[in-house]
C-alpha positions in Angstrom: 201.6 171.4 134.0 200.3 168.0 132.9 197.0 167.8 131.2 194.8 164.7 130.9 192.5 164.0 128.0 190.2 161.9 130.2 189.5 162.7 133.8 188.4 159.1 134.5 192.0 157.9 134.6 192.7 160.1 137.7 190.0 158.4 139.7 191.2 154.8 139.2 192.7 153.1 142.3 195.9 151.1 141.5 195.9 147.5 142.7 198.7 145.3 143.9 200.5 143.7 140.9 200.4 139.9 140.5 203.7 138.2 141.3 205.5 136.3 138.6 205.2 133.1 140.6 201.4 133.2 140.7 201.3 133.9 136.9 203.6 130.9 136.3 201.5 128.5 138.4 198.2 129.6 136.8 199.7 129.1 133.3 201.0 125.6 134.3 197.5 124.6 135.5 195.8 125.8 132.3 198.4 123.9 130.1 198.0 120.6 132.0 194.2 120.6 131.7 191.8 118.9 134.1 193.5 116.8 136.6 192.4 113.3 137.8 190.7 114.9 140.8 188.6 117.1 138.5 187.6 114.1 136.4 186.5 112.1 139.5 184.5 115.0 140.8 182.8 115.4 137.4 181.8 111.7 137.4 180.5 112.0 140.9 178.5 115.1 140.0 177.0 113.2 137.0 176.0 110.3 139.2 174.4 112.6 141.8 172.5 114.5 139.0 171.2 111.1 137.6 170.1 110.0 141.1 168.2 113.3 141.6 166.5 113.0 138.2 165.4 109.4 139.1 164.0 110.6 142.5 162.1 113.4 140.8 160.8 111.0 138.2 159.7 108.5 140.9 158.0 111.3 142.9 156.1 112.4 139.8 155.0 108.8 139.2 153.8 108.4 142.7 151.9 111.7 142.5 150.1 110.5 139.4 149.1 107.2 141.0 147.8 109.0 144.1 145.9 111.5 142.0 144.4 108.7 140.0 143.4 106.8 143.1 141.9 109.9 144.6 139.6 110.5 141.6 138.6 106.8 141.4 135.0 106.1 142.5 134.0 102.6 143.8 131.1 101.1 141.8 129.8 99.4 145.0 129.7 102.0 147.7 130.2 105.1 145.5 132.9 106.4 147.7 136.1 107.9 146.2 139.6 106.7 146.9 139.4 103.0 146.0 138.1 100.6 143.4 135.6 97.8 143.7 138.3 95.2 144.2 139.4 97.0 147.4 136.0 98.0 148.7 135.8 97.3 152.5 132.0 97.0 152.5 132.0 94.5 149.6 132.9 91.6 151.9 129.7 92.0 153.9 127.5 92.0 150.7 127.0 88.3 150.0 124.5 89.0 147.1 127.2 90.8 145.1 128.8 87.5 144.1 132.4 88.1 144.7 135.0 86.0 142.9 132.5 84.4 140.6 131.6 84.5 136.9 128.7 86.9 136.2 127.6 84.7 133.3 127.6 81.2 134.6 128.3 81.6 138.3 131.5 79.6 138.3 134.2 80.4 140.8 137.1 79.2 138.6 137.1 82.1 136.1 135.8 85.6 135.6 133.1 86.8 133.1 135.8 88.0 130.7 137.2 84.5 130.3 133.8 82.7 130.2 133.1 80.5 127.2 129.6 79.4 128.1 126.9 80.4 125.6 124.0 82.2 127.3 120.7 83.3 125.7 120.4 86.9 124.5 119.3 89.3 127.2 120.6 87.0 130.0 124.3 87.5 129.7 124.9 88.5 133.3 122.4 86.6 135.4 124.7 86.5 138.4 125.6 90.2 138.3 124.1 92.7 140.7 123.2 96.2 139.5 124.7 99.1 141.5 121.8 101.4 140.8 118.7 99.4 141.7 120.3 96.6 143.6 118.7 93.8 141.6 120.4 90.9 139.9 120.4 89.9 136.3 121.6 93.1 134.6 124.4 95.6 134.7 124.3 99.3 135.8 124.7 100.5 132.2 121.5 98.7 131.1 119.5 99.5 134.2 116.2 101.2 133.4 116.6 103.4 136.6 119.8 104.8 135.3 119.0 107.6 132.8 122.7 108.5 132.2 123.9 104.9 131.7 127.7 104.9 131.2 128.0 108.7 131.4 127.5 109.8 135.0 128.7 113.3 134.1 126.5 113.6 131.0 127.1 112.8 127.4 126.3 109.9 125.0 127.7 107.9 122.2 128.9 110.2 119.4 127.7 107.8 116.7 124.2 106.9 117.7 123.4 108.9 120.8 122.9 106.0 123.2 124.0 106.0 126.8 124.3 102.2 127.1 127.7 101.9 125.4 130.8 103.8 124.5 131.8 104.9 121.0 134.2 102.0 120.8 131.4 99.5 121.5 128.8 101.1 119.1 127.2 98.7 116.6 127.3 101.5 114.0 131.1 101.7 114.3 132.5 101.2 110.8 135.6 99.4 112.0 135.2 95.7 112.1 138.6 94.4 112.9 139.0 94.8 116.7 141.1 93.5 119.6 139.4 93.2 123.0 141.7 93.5 126.0 140.3 92.8 129.5 141.9 94.1 132.7 142.4 91.6 135.5 143.3 92.5 139.1 145.8 90.2 140.6 146.2 89.9 144.4 149.4 89.5 146.4 149.2 85.7 146.1 148.4 85.7 142.4 144.7 85.2 142.9 142.2 87.1 140.7 140.3 89.6 142.7 136.7 90.7 142.2 136.3 93.0 139.2 133.1 94.5 138.0 131.9 93.8 134.5 131.2 97.5 134.1 134.9 98.1 134.7 136.0 96.0 131.7 138.1 97.8 129.1 138.0 97.2 125.4 140.7 98.6 123.1 140.2 98.8 119.4 142.6 99.2 116.5 141.9 102.5 114.7 142.3 100.9 111.3 140.6 102.5 108.3 139.6 99.5 106.1 138.1 101.7 103.4 141.5 102.7 102.2 143.2 100.1 100.0 147.0 99.7 100.2 148.8 101.5 97.4 150.9 99.3 95.2 154.2 100.8 94.2 155.3 100.4 90.6 158.8 99.3 89.9 161.2 102.2 89.3 162.9 102.3 85.9 166.4 103.7 85.6 167.5 104.8 82.2 171.2 105.0 81.4 
């Protein structure tokens, strides 16, 4: 009588043995390495993966643009979804002064590029306020606008004023600054109407209080 140390061996089902021809063919394929067909398929797979990544990247970019456009509010009609340059009701408002300089009234340039010297307090005589509808001042300096440049609340972190941002504060310790203005260009290369309230100023965050450290020459002793 035969005895087994393990009962699990009795329950195993035997499978059909692999033929010597199949073993030989499989070994030959492993020795030869990837064939030309495999290399071609790998290159095609890499191209398809790159195309998919580009499509996903483009879709994310378009979603960001649509989200930004949806949250944009027009200064003129206060309706979301478009800026003042694309406002449909702006064409019917002749007092708004489209395509003119808000400082001197010229139609050849915008207020950001104007070099005419105007008296203090009358910098924007041709601009129309969006809050009260009168000409001669901007919405941020309108007396009927208690929130100024902060429609959602807040103020300048340096002086507490609502008439300017922190980057435009006169108490700002940084003096060296670079002002960059945004221009909207149409399809034919013509400058579209842009509000002065929508101008952007970017400043270099340079700390002038710190003096550059001079390095002493390094002495090497032999």
